[in-house]
All heavy atoms as an XYZ file, in Angstrom:
906
protein
N     114.104     82.853    139.537
C     114.779     83.746    140.446
C     114.398     83.314    141.861
O     113.231     83.265    142.201
C     114.330     85.190    140.162
C     115.174     86.175    140.839
S     114.806     87.928    140.590
C     113.858     88.109    139.185
N     115.411     83.011    142.684
C     115.171     82.649    144.077
C     115.817     83.690    144.969
O     116.955     84.045    144.791
C     115.785     81.279    144.400
C     115.057     80.138    143.748
C     115.681     78.839    144.196
C     114.969     77.661    143.575
N     115.556     76.391    143.966
N     115.051     84.166    145.919
C     115.548     85.122    146.912
C     116.180     86.352    146.270
O     117.182     86.856    146.748
C     116.565     84.450    147.852
C     115.929     83.286    148.598
O     114.729     83.304    148.879
N     116.723     82.280    148.908
N     115.625     86.837    145.170
C     116.119     88.063    144.551
C     117.388     87.891    143.756
O     117.962     88.855    143.315
N     117.901     86.666    143.561
C     119.141     86.448    142.818
C     118.813     85.931    141.411
O     117.868     85.182    141.225
C     120.018     85.429    143.531
C     120.533     85.922    144.854
C     121.456     84.902    145.448
C     121.959     85.374    146.807
N     122.801     84.387    147.441
N     119.595     86.354    140.440
C     119.440     85.887    139.069
C     120.373     84.707    138.839
O     121.543     84.755    139.167
C     119.799     86.994    138.085
C     118.847     88.183    138.015
C     119.409     89.246    137.084
C     117.478     87.766    137.548
N     119.843     83.661    138.235
C     120.718     82.567    137.845
C     120.869     82.579    136.321
O     120.195     83.316    135.611
C     120.206     81.215    138.368
C     118.857     80.823    137.792
O     118.491     81.282    136.723
N     118.131     79.980    138.501
N     121.742     81.761    135.806
C     122.039     81.751    134.375
C     120.807     81.427    133.544
O     120.573     82.021    132.495
C     123.148     80.705    134.086
O     124.263     80.989    134.917
C     123.574     80.753    132.645
N     119.992     80.516    134.008
C     118.785     80.106    133.287
C     117.820     81.290    133.124
O     117.274     81.521    132.054
C     118.113     78.965    134.058
C     117.022     78.279    133.313
C     116.518     77.114    134.160
C     115.494     76.297    133.454
N     114.980     75.210    134.277
N     117.617     82.070    134.168
C     116.731     83.241    134.107
C     117.298     84.329    133.200
O     116.547     84.991    132.471
C     116.469     83.804    135.500
C     115.566     82.908    136.330
O     114.831     82.092    135.802
N     115.646     83.056    137.641
N     118.596     84.530    133.249
C     119.236     85.548    132.407
C     119.062     85.178    130.931
O     118.721     86.021    130.102
C     120.729     85.708    132.763
C     120.847     86.329    134.161
C     121.448     86.563    131.725
C     122.256     86.372    134.701
N     119.257     83.890    130.595
C     119.112     83.436    129.210
C     117.654     83.597    128.735
O     117.414     83.998    127.598
C     119.548     81.971    129.076
C     121.029     81.754    129.335
S     122.063     82.652    128.199
C     121.903     81.614    126.776
N     116.713     83.296    129.621
C     115.300     83.423    129.261
C     114.942     84.881    128.992
O     114.237     85.199    128.020
C     114.421     82.851    130.363
N     115.417     85.793    129.842
C     115.138     87.218    129.635
C     115.798     87.730    128.363
O     115.219     88.536    127.627
C     115.598     88.025    130.847
C     114.677     87.850    132.055
S     115.062     88.954    133.397
C     116.457     88.142    134.137
N     117.000     87.263    128.057
C     117.693     87.682    126.838
C     116.932     87.207    125.598
O     116.795     87.944    124.620
C     119.118     87.137    126.824
N     116.422     85.988    125.647
C     115.667     85.453    124.509
C     114.385     86.246    124.282
O     114.038     86.586    123.151
C     115.351     83.978    124.735
N     113.676     86.558    125.358
C     112.440     87.342    125.244
C     112.749     88.724    124.688
O     112.049     89.243    123.815
C     111.727     87.438    126.615
C     110.604     88.462    126.570
C     111.190     86.078    127.024
N     113.822     89.340    125.127
C     114.220     90.662    124.633
C     114.577     90.624    123.156
O     114.196     91.503    122.392
N     115.298     89.582    122.735
C     115.687     89.467    121.329
C     114.460     89.292    120.432
O     114.360     89.896    119.364
C     116.641     88.291    121.144
N     113.512     88.487    120.878
C     112.285     88.289    120.099
C     111.496     89.591    120.016
O     110.980     89.957    118.964
C     111.428     87.155    120.718
C     110.050     87.122    120.091
C     112.120     85.815    120.555
N     111.413     90.328    121.110
C     110.672     91.595    121.115
C     111.318     92.602    120.173
O     110.632     93.255    119.383
C     110.605     92.158    122.534
N     112.647     92.723    120.202
C     113.351     93.666    119.333
C     113.220     93.226    117.876
O     112.970     94.025    116.988
C     114.836     93.792    119.745
C     115.625     94.564    118.696
C     114.944     94.465    121.100
N     113.350     91.923    117.618
C     113.202     91.411    116.258
C     111.817     91.675    115.714
O     111.643     92.035    114.555
N     110.792     91.498    116.528
C     109.425     91.751    116.099
C     109.201     93.206    115.761
O     108.568     93.542    114.775
N     109.743     94.111    116.540
C     109.614     95.543    116.279
C     110.343     95.903    114.991
O     109.843     96.649    114.166
C     110.146     96.362    117.480
C     110.232     97.828    117.122
C     109.262     96.149    118.690
N     111.536     95.337    114.774
C     112.284     95.606    113.545
C     111.521     95.110    112.333
O     111.460     95.770    111.310
C     113.654     94.919    113.591
O     114.405     95.431    114.642
N     110.932     93.922    112.402
C     110.164     93.374    111.293
C     108.986     94.269    110.962
O     108.716     94.545    109.807
C     109.687     91.955    111.629
C     108.801     91.378    110.583
C     109.326     90.904    109.395
C     107.430     91.325    110.762
C     108.510     90.382    108.413
C     106.610     90.802    109.790
C     107.152     90.334    108.616
N     108.274     94.752    111.965
C     107.134     95.632    111.725
C     107.572     96.923    111.055
O     106.909     97.423    110.167
C     106.403     95.936    113.035
C     105.607     94.779    113.639
C     105.055     95.195    114.991
C     104.484     94.344    112.720
N     108.698     97.444    111.469
C     109.217     98.674    110.893
C     109.556     98.469    109.416
O     109.210     99.273    108.572
C     110.460     99.139    111.661
C     111.029    100.445    111.171
C     110.102    101.621    111.423
O     109.344    101.584    112.402
O     110.153    102.572    110.635
N     110.231     97.374    109.087
C     110.610     97.093    107.706
C     109.364     96.879    106.848
O     109.257     97.405    105.757
C     111.537     95.862    107.645
C     112.891     96.210    108.263
C     111.729     95.377    106.217
C     113.782     95.032    108.510
N     108.404     96.118    107.323
C     107.193     95.847    106.556
C     106.428     97.124    106.260
O     105.958     97.329    105.155
C     106.281     94.881    107.320
O     106.913     93.644    107.465
N     106.320     97.997    107.235
C     105.599     99.244    107.049
C     106.302    100.120    106.018
O     105.658    100.716    105.167
C     105.484    100.000    108.386
O     104.861     99.125    109.324
C     104.666    101.252    108.242
N     107.626    100.175    106.050
C     108.370    100.995    105.102
C     108.179    100.487    103.676
O     108.008    101.266    102.751
C     109.853    101.009    105.461
N     108.186     99.162    103.451
C     108.005     98.612    102.120
C     106.617     98.917    101.582
O     106.462     99.272    100.426
C     108.220     97.093    102.128
C     109.677     96.719    102.286
O     110.521     97.602    102.072
O     109.961     95.557    102.632
N     105.583     98.776    102.410
C     104.228     99.027    101.958
C     104.016    100.497    101.631
O     103.326    100.835    100.689
C     103.229     98.570    103.015
C     103.174     97.068    103.169
C     102.378     96.632    104.376
O     101.723     97.485    104.999
O     102.407     95.438    104.695
N     104.634    101.379    102.384
C     104.450    102.807    102.171
C     105.094    103.262    100.865
O     104.620    104.181    100.221
C     105.033    103.591    103.342
N     106.176    102.616    100.426
C     106.871    103.041     99.223
C     106.484    102.210     98.008
O     107.164    102.221     97.006
C     108.381    102.968     99.452
O     108.745    101.616     99.700
N     105.399    101.462     98.073
C     105.011    100.562     96.991
C     104.593    101.312     95.730
O     104.895    100.879     94.640
C     103.899     99.634     97.447
N     103.886    102.427     95.834
C     103.419    103.157     94.664
C     104.516    104.074     94.146
O     104.996    104.949     94.860
C     102.167    103.979     94.991
C     101.597    104.798     93.836
C     101.130    103.882     92.713
C     100.467    105.665     94.308
N     104.899    103.847     92.897
C     105.882    104.707     92.253
C     105.147    105.558     91.235
O     104.412    105.034     90.390
C     106.957    103.871     91.567
C     108.019    104.713     90.904
C     109.125    103.864     90.304
O     109.256    102.699     90.632
N     109.894    104.452     89.424
N     105.306    106.860     91.308
C     104.606    107.766     90.396
C     105.193    107.656     88.989
O     106.405    107.578     88.821
C     104.711    109.196     90.888
S     103.972    109.422     92.520
N     104.319    107.650     87.988
C     104.759    107.576     86.604
C     104.979    106.144     86.143
O     104.499    105.191     86.751
N     105.721    106.003     85.050
C     105.968    104.703     84.434
C     107.010    103.924     85.219
O     108.019    104.472     85.651
C     106.450    104.915     82.992
C     106.805    103.641     82.273
C     105.822    102.821     81.754
C     108.133    103.266     82.105
C     106.138    101.652     81.085
C     108.458    102.090     81.440
C     107.458    101.288     80.930
O     107.776    100.121     80.274
N     106.760    102.641     85.394
C     107.739    101.766     86.045
C     107.527    100.334     85.575
O     106.483    100.002     85.010
C     107.612    101.846     87.571
O     106.361    101.331     87.986
N     108.532     99.500     85.789
C     108.431     98.083     85.463
C     108.926     97.273     86.644
O     109.693     97.773     87.466
C     109.270     97.707     84.228
O     110.642     97.975     84.505
C     108.832     98.461     82.997
N     108.465     96.015     86.713
C     108.996     95.102     87.721
C     108.783     93.667     87.247
O     107.891     93.390     86.448
C     108.385     95.341     89.084
C     106.925     95.081     89.240
C     106.505     95.296     90.714
N     105.068     95.201     90.852
C     104.251     96.216     90.965
N     104.710     97.440     90.973
N     102.951     96.025     91.074
N     109.636     92.794     87.720
C     109.563     91.380     87.383
C     108.507     90.713     88.263
O     108.449     90.959     89.458
C     110.914     90.701     87.581
C     112.011     91.244     86.685
S     111.672     91.070     84.922
C     111.875     89.320     84.704
N     107.656     89.883     87.644
C     106.606     89.184     88.370
C     106.530     87.744     87.898
O     106.855     87.435     86.753
C     105.247     89.850     88.141
C     105.123     91.215     88.743
C     103.738     91.811     88.546
O     102.880     91.183     87.899
O     103.513     92.923     89.046
N     106.079     86.862     88.781
C     105.808     85.484     88.406
C     104.549     85.454     87.561
O     103.557     86.112     87.871
C     105.603     84.602     89.646
C     106.905     84.351     90.376
O     107.944     84.206     89.703
O     106.891     84.312     91.611
N     104.603     84.695     86.481
C     103.465     84.593     85.573
C     103.088     83.124     85.414
O     103.944     82.288     85.139
C     103.818     85.203     84.217
C     102.765     84.996     83.160
C     101.576     85.699     83.201
C     102.957     84.087     82.135
C     100.595     85.515     82.241
C     101.987     83.895     81.165
C     100.807     84.607     81.217
O      99.850     84.410     80.270
N     101.825     82.813     85.583
C     101.308     81.467     85.376
C     100.424     81.494     84.141
O      99.447     82.239     84.093
C     100.485     81.003     86.594
O     101.299     81.097     87.756
C     100.022     79.575     86.420
N     100.776     80.679     83.144
C      99.993     80.659     81.909
C      98.760     79.780     82.079
O      98.645     79.014     83.038
C     100.846     80.127     80.750
O     101.046     78.732     80.886
N      97.865     79.861     81.112
C      96.671     79.030     81.172
C      96.986     77.574     80.827
O      96.138     76.709     80.956
C      95.582     79.582     80.258
C      95.890     79.566     78.806
S      94.509     80.330     77.939
C      94.902     79.873     76.281
N      98.206     77.292     80.420
C      98.618     75.934     80.074
C      99.327     75.242     81.233
O      99.918     74.188     81.061
C      99.518     75.948     78.843
C      98.841     76.587     77.675
C      99.103     77.819     77.166
C      97.780     76.053     76.905
N      98.265     78.084     76.115
C      97.439     77.008     75.931
C      97.060     74.862     76.936
C      96.433     76.809     75.011
C      96.056     74.664     76.000
C      95.750     75.634     75.050
N      99.281     75.795     82.410
C      99.915     75.220     83.593
C      99.211     73.925     83.990
O      97.983     73.854     84.026
C      99.836     76.229     84.743
O     100.363     75.669     85.905
N      99.997     72.893     84.296
C      99.457     71.595     84.695
C     100.007     71.194     86.055
O     101.199     71.329     86.303
C      99.846     70.505     83.683
C      99.361     70.669     82.254
C     100.011     69.624     81.362
C      97.854     70.534     82.202
N      99.156     70.674     86.919
C      99.580     70.139     88.207
C      99.623     68.624     88.095
O      98.586     67.968     87.978
C      98.610     70.556     89.326
C      98.714     72.030     89.633
O      99.834     72.566     89.561
O      97.681     72.646     89.929
N     100.837     68.064     88.115
C     101.017     66.624     87.984
C     101.338     66.013     89.337
O     102.069     66.620     90.134
C     102.135     66.325     86.980
C     101.901     66.892     85.579
C     103.114     66.659     84.696
C     100.670     66.276     84.952
N     100.826     64.804     89.634
C     100.969     64.200     90.965
C     102.414     64.048     91.461
O     102.723     64.434     92.564
C     100.310     62.829     90.827
C      99.525     62.871     89.582
C     100.059     63.968     88.731
N     103.304     63.531     90.660
C     104.667     63.262     91.138
C     105.605     64.421     90.825
O     106.437     64.804     91.637
C     105.194     61.950     90.519
C     104.334     60.797     91.023
C     106.654     61.738     90.827
C     104.639     59.469     90.423
N     105.465     65.003     89.660
C     106.368     66.051     89.192
C     106.093     67.395     89.850
O     106.995     68.161     90.143
C     106.263     66.184     87.657
C     107.168     67.268     87.137
C     106.557     64.865     86.991
N     104.833     67.716     90.067
C     104.439     69.026     90.588
C     103.859     69.868     89.466
O     103.323     69.345     88.502
N     103.999     71.161     89.553
C     103.439     72.061     88.540
C     104.395     72.185     87.360
O     105.581     72.442     87.526
C     103.180     73.451     89.136
O     102.283     73.308     90.234
C     102.570     74.394     88.114
N     103.845     72.003     86.165
C     104.606     72.164     84.929
C     103.930     73.277     84.140
O     102.733     73.210     83.857
C     104.618     70.851     84.106
C     105.332     71.061     82.777
C     105.238     69.732     84.902
N     104.692     74.316     83.817
C     104.143     75.460     83.092
C     105.136     75.883     82.009
O     106.031     76.688     82.249
C     103.867     76.609     84.052
C     103.045     77.712     83.417
O     102.725     77.620     82.216
O     102.704     78.662     84.133
N     104.987     75.336     80.783
C     105.966     75.632     79.733
C     105.994     77.097     79.296
O     106.999     77.565     78.775
C     105.527     74.729     78.580
C     104.099     74.425     78.833
C     103.919     74.464     80.324
N     104.928     77.830     79.511
C     104.878     79.229     79.090
C     104.886     80.204     80.268
O     104.715     81.406     80.094
C     103.628     79.474     78.229
C     103.584     78.592     77.020
C     102.703     77.528     76.951
C     104.444     78.807     75.963
C     102.669     76.701     75.848
C     104.428     77.984     74.850
C     103.537     76.922     74.794
N     105.070     79.711     81.471
C     105.094     80.550     82.668
C     106.507     80.974     83.017
O     107.445     80.739     82.280
N     106.657     81.602     84.167
C     107.961     82.056     84.638
C     107.939     83.533     84.977
O     106.887     84.135     85.176
N     109.107     84.128     85.015
C     109.231     85.559     85.317
C     108.980     86.384     84.061
O     109.453     86.050     82.983
C     110.632     85.885     85.845
C     110.947     85.275     87.184
C     110.373     86.132     88.262
C     110.852     85.652     89.615
N     110.204     86.335     90.691
N     108.227     87.450     84.217
C     107.940     88.382     83.125
C     108.093     89.801     83.648
O     107.753     90.099     84.792
C     106.510     88.217     82.605
C     106.180     86.851     82.064
C     106.760     86.662     80.669
N     106.222     85.494     80.025
C     106.778     84.286     80.075
N     107.873     84.091     80.757
N     106.231     83.281     79.417
N     108.565     90.698     82.779
C     108.652     92.111     83.141
C     107.315     92.764     82.795
O     106.848     92.681     81.659
C     109.780     92.798     82.398
C     110.007     94.221     82.865
C     111.198     94.872     82.194
O     111.464     94.564     81.020
O     111.852     95.689     82.848
N     106.700     93.401     83.789
C     105.376     93.998     83.631
C     105.489     95.512     83.805
O     106.176     95.992     84.703
C     104.383     93.410     84.663
C     102.997     93.995     84.472
C     104.342     91.895     84.562
N     104.804     96.253     82.931
C     104.806     97.718     82.986
C     103.615     98.215     83.790
O     102.519     97.670     83.691
C     104.758     98.289     81.577
N     103.852     99.254     84.589
C     102.812     99.876     85.420
C     102.880    101.390     85.265
O     103.919    101.951     84.915
C     103.021     99.538     86.895
C     102.664     98.123     87.258
C     103.605     97.112     87.176
C     101.384     97.810     87.673
C     103.278     95.805     87.500
C     101.043     96.506     88.011
C     102.000     95.518     87.921
O     101.658     94.225     88.238
N     101.758    102.044     85.567
C     101.746    103.507     85.661
C     101.148    103.887     87.008
O     100.024    103.475     87.336
C     100.926    104.152     84.532
C     101.101    105.653     84.500
C     102.190    106.205     83.846
C     100.233    106.489     85.172
C     102.390    107.572     83.846
C     100.417    107.856     85.172
C     101.498    108.397     84.514
O     101.706    109.751     84.527
N     101.891    104.646     87.778
C     101.425    105.111     89.081
C     100.878    106.518     88.988
O     101.611    107.461     88.663
N      99.591    106.664     89.247
C      98.948    107.978     89.220
C      98.912    108.530     90.647
O      98.128    108.080     91.462
C      97.536    107.852     88.643
C      96.795    109.171     88.627
O      97.318    110.203     89.015
N      95.553    109.134     88.175
N      99.764    109.483     90.925
C      99.847    110.070     92.265
C      99.040    111.353     92.387
O      99.074    112.011     93.427
C     101.312    110.337     92.621
S     102.308    108.843     92.700
N      98.320    111.729     91.333
C      97.512    112.950     91.404
C      96.216    112.664     92.156
O      95.887    111.521     92.430
C      97.199    113.457     89.988
O      96.283    112.605     89.349
N      95.481    113.684     92.429
C      94.251    113.531     93.194
C      93.064    113.049     92.382
O      92.035    112.698     92.929
N      93.179    113.022     91.051
C      92.043    112.618     90.217
C      92.482    111.767     89.050
O      93.635    111.349     88.949
N      91.542    111.526     88.137
C      91.852    110.729     86.954
C      92.846    111.456     86.063
O      92.832    112.684     85.967
C      90.578    110.425     86.169
C      89.641    109.514     86.935
O      90.004    108.955     87.965
N      88.437    109.372     86.430
N      93.699    110.674     85.382
C      94.742    111.240     84.546
C      94.758    110.508     83.213
O      94.633    109.283     83.162
C      96.085    111.060     85.265
C      97.199    111.871     84.723
C      98.441    111.789     85.618
O      98.375    111.262     86.733
O      99.481    112.257     85.152
N      94.866    111.248     82.117
C      94.978    110.657     80.791
C      96.456    110.401     80.521
O      97.289    111.288     80.736
C      94.409    111.613     79.741
O      94.571    111.062     78.452
N      96.794    109.190     80.062
C      98.191    108.879     79.756
C      98.283    108.292     78.358
O      97.326    107.707     77.836
C      98.827    107.895     80.773
C      98.140    106.530     80.744
C      98.824    108.490     82.162
C      98.892    105.470     81.546
N      99.431    108.485     77.724
C      99.731    107.864     76.440
C     100.725    106.750     76.704
O     101.761    106.969     77.331
C     100.318    108.884     75.457
C     100.623    108.268     74.115
C      99.610    108.053     73.187
C     101.915    107.870     73.797
C      99.876    107.465     71.963
C     102.189    107.278     72.575
C     101.166    107.076     71.666
O     101.426    106.486     70.462
N     100.405    105.545     76.238
C     101.248    104.368     76.448
C     101.969    104.051     75.147
O     101.331    103.885     74.099
C     100.396    103.154     76.889
C     101.272    101.931     77.090
C      99.626    103.481     78.158
N     103.305    104.003     75.206
C     104.116    103.626     74.043
C     104.169    102.109     73.954
O     104.523    101.443     74.930
C     105.544    104.169     74.184
C     105.584    105.685     74.237
O     104.946    106.310     73.370
O     106.244    106.219     75.134
N     103.819    101.555     72.783
C     103.856    100.113     72.575
C     104.297     99.826     71.146
O     104.097    100.657     70.246
C     102.478     99.507     72.839
N     104.886     98.649     70.933
C     105.424     98.329     69.610
C     104.334     98.184     68.550
O     104.573     98.442     67.379
C     106.263     97.048     69.680
O     105.441     95.951     70.022
N     103.153     97.756     68.930
C     102.070     97.605     67.956
C     101.178     98.847     67.889
O     100.031     98.763     67.477
C     101.229     96.356     68.272
C     100.621     96.380     69.657
O     100.948     97.247     70.462
N      99.747     95.438     69.948
N     101.715     99.958     68.282
C     100.975    101.216     68.242
C     100.639    101.708     69.638
O     100.193    100.948     70.474
N     100.880    102.984     69.874
C     100.571    103.559     71.181
C      99.078    103.768     71.340
O      98.312    103.707     70.378
N      98.677    104.008     72.572
C      97.250    104.222     72.835
C      97.079    105.110     74.056
O      97.957    105.197     74.904
C      96.514    102.895     73.019
C      97.101    101.999     74.088
C      96.611    102.002     75.380
C      98.156    101.138     73.784
C      97.156    101.180     76.353
C      98.702    100.304     74.756
C      98.202    100.328     76.044
N      95.945    105.796     74.117
C      95.588    106.660     75.243
C      94.633    105.917     76.157
O      93.718    105.234     75.675
C      94.897    107.935     74.750
C      95.846    108.868     74.033
O      96.787    109.349     74.667
O      95.634    109.098     72.823
N      94.829    106.061     77.464
C      93.878    105.523     78.436
C      93.723    106.506     79.585
O      94.588    107.353     79.811
C      94.277    104.127     78.991
C      95.640    104.169     79.683
C      94.259    103.079     77.918
C      95.990    102.865     80.393
N      92.613    106.381     80.291
C      92.346    107.197     81.470
C      92.586    106.314     82.689
O      92.010    105.227     82.787
C      90.898    107.689     81.438
S      90.500    108.804     82.792
N      93.467    106.753     83.589
C      93.780    105.950     84.776
C      93.303    106.672     86.034
O      93.338    107.894     86.123
C      95.293    105.637     84.885
C      95.733    104.755     83.738
C      96.131    106.896     84.926
N      92.832    105.893     86.983
C      92.399    106.426     88.268
C      93.602    106.561     89.188
O      94.662    105.995     88.910
C      91.359    105.487     88.911
O      91.940    104.192     89.058
C      90.102    105.390     88.059
N      93.487    107.288     90.288
C      94.609    107.377     91.230
C      95.014    105.981     91.711
O      94.175    105.108     91.909
C      94.044    108.213     92.372
C      92.984    109.047     91.738
C      92.377    108.153     90.686
N      96.302    105.773     91.849
C      96.835    104.472     92.245
C      97.635    103.871     91.102
O      98.092    104.565     90.197
N      97.780    102.554     91.128
C      98.619    101.864     90.159
C      97.775    101.137     89.113
O      96.802    100.467     89.443
C      99.505    100.864     90.898
C     100.556    100.216     90.039
C     101.496     99.370     90.875
O     101.054     98.333     91.396
O     102.664     99.761     90.999
N      98.154    101.280     87.837
C      97.464    100.626     86.734
C      98.450     99.741     85.980
O      99.521    100.201     85.590
C      96.870    101.664     85.758
O      95.967    102.504     86.477
C      96.145    100.997     84.606
N      98.065     98.483     85.767
C      98.897     97.545     85.015
C      98.702     97.818     83.530
O      97.572     97.829     83.032
C      98.495     96.114     85.366
C      99.355     95.054     84.753
C      98.919     93.687     85.281
C      99.821     92.598     84.801
N      99.450     91.291     85.383
N      99.826     98.048     82.800
C      99.746     98.384     81.386
C      99.960     97.184     80.474
O      99.472     97.167     79.354
C     100.787     99.458     81.044
C     100.676    100.763     81.831
C     101.819    101.683     81.477
C      99.341    101.420     81.592
N     100.693     96.187     80.926
C     100.963     95.006     80.104
C     102.408     94.577     80.215
O     103.204     95.159     80.956
N     102.762     93.560     79.448
C     104.131     93.039     79.453
C     105.043     93.918     78.602
O     104.611     94.518     77.621
C     104.176     91.615     78.894
C     103.421     90.617     79.734
C     102.343     89.922     79.212
C     103.805     90.365     81.033
C     101.657     88.993     79.974
C     103.118     89.442     81.806
C     102.049     88.751     81.272
N     106.319     93.955     78.953
C     107.284     94.726     78.161
C     107.900     93.884     77.047
O     108.334     94.423     76.044
C     108.408     95.285     79.048
O     109.087     94.193     79.673
C     107.855     96.230     80.094
N     107.970     92.569     77.206
C     108.585     91.701     76.205
C     107.567     90.912     75.382
O     107.832     90.517     74.282
C     109.531     90.707     76.897
C     110.661     91.375     77.639
C     111.602     92.103     76.697
O     111.915     91.608     75.633
N     112.056     93.282     77.091
N     106.418     90.626     75.935
C     105.399     89.823     75.262
C     104.134     90.663     75.144
O     104.026     91.734     75.715
C     105.108     88.559     76.083
C     106.344     87.791     76.428
N     106.994     87.002     75.533
C     107.069     87.728     77.562
C     108.057     86.468     76.097
N     108.124     86.906     77.333
N     103.176     90.181     74.428
C     101.876     90.843     74.338
C     102.024     92.199     73.659
O     102.302     92.263     72.474
C     101.257     90.951     75.732
C      99.836     91.462     75.753
O      99.098     91.142     74.811
O      99.469     92.167     76.703
N     101.901     93.286     74.381
C     101.897     94.638     73.805
C     103.289     95.229     73.612
O     103.430     96.224     72.918
C     101.113     95.582     74.718
C      99.649     95.281     74.773
C      98.955     96.287     75.655
N      97.524     96.108     75.578
C      96.682     96.638     76.417
N      97.117     97.412     77.402
N      95.395     96.438     76.294
N     104.289     94.736     74.242
C     105.648     95.300     74.202
C     105.631     96.756     74.661
O     106.100     97.648     73.962
C     106.249     95.200     72.809
C     106.553     93.802     72.367
N     107.807     93.283     72.410
C     105.748     92.810     71.910
C     107.781     92.036     71.983
N     106.528     91.727     71.667
N     105.090     97.008     75.829
C     105.011     98.359     76.377
C     106.421     98.858     76.677
O     107.227     98.156     77.286
C     104.148     98.379     77.662
C     104.162     99.750     78.299
C     102.728     97.940     77.345
N     106.725    100.072     76.225
C     108.077    100.617     76.419
C     108.086    101.939     77.174
O     109.160    102.481     77.463
C     108.775    100.780     75.082
O     108.036    101.651     74.251
N     106.931    102.488     77.510
C     106.897    103.746     78.249
C     105.481    104.280     78.342
O     104.567    103.779     77.680
N     105.313    105.314     79.154
C     104.021    105.986     79.292
C     104.255    107.363     79.901
O     105.182    107.529     80.703
C     103.074    105.176     80.166
N     103.422    108.315     79.502
C     103.527    109.663     80.069
C     102.142    110.310     80.135
O     101.243    109.972     79.372
C     104.506    110.533     79.274
C     104.099    110.729     77.848
N     104.438    109.837     76.849
C     103.367    111.690     77.253
C     103.938    110.255     75.705
N     103.287    111.389     75.925
N     102.015    111.230     81.051
C     100.748    111.918     81.274
C     100.479    112.916     80.152
O     101.390    113.580     79.669
C     100.795    112.655     82.611
O      99.623    113.420     82.796
N      99.204    112.991     79.742
C      98.808    113.967     78.730
C      97.763    114.942     79.242
O      97.258    115.761     78.501
C      98.274    113.245     77.460
O      97.160    112.414     77.834
C      99.352    112.417     76.801
N      97.395    114.832     80.539
C      96.423    115.744     81.121
C      95.388    115.023     81.951
O      95.558    113.875     82.330
N      94.307    115.726     82.225
C      93.209    115.162     83.022
C      92.168    114.510     82.114
O      92.086    114.823     80.941
C      92.539    116.262     83.856
C      93.457    116.955     84.842
C      93.761    116.060     86.000
C      94.668    116.776     86.999
N      95.205    115.877     87.977
N      91.378    113.619     82.700
C      90.288    112.997     81.913
C      89.064    112.790     82.807
O      89.122    112.900     83.994
C      90.715    111.671     81.310
S      91.278    110.439     82.483
């Protein structure tokens, strides 16, 4: 800016700084919203990347994992203020466990235990 006048170069620089500032604020807002809604109360499932113990890192090819990939994983979100007893439905027989407040991983829905649901049975 010379003598109080704006030229095109200064206007473009101010616009770029403004866009970055607004973008940064929007990103922070989105990130905070996702983290706040992460815990889902009760039974839920989600797809996760799974790395098996048979994963190999090869020099030219990269990582080879014949038993890895996406897996559906079951969780139980305890939103109460204390420990909660839950019954987990599974194909090889259901079982009772005591979960602390927060999220507890129950197992795979398709492999391993074949978890199909869970519900609260009281306090523990």
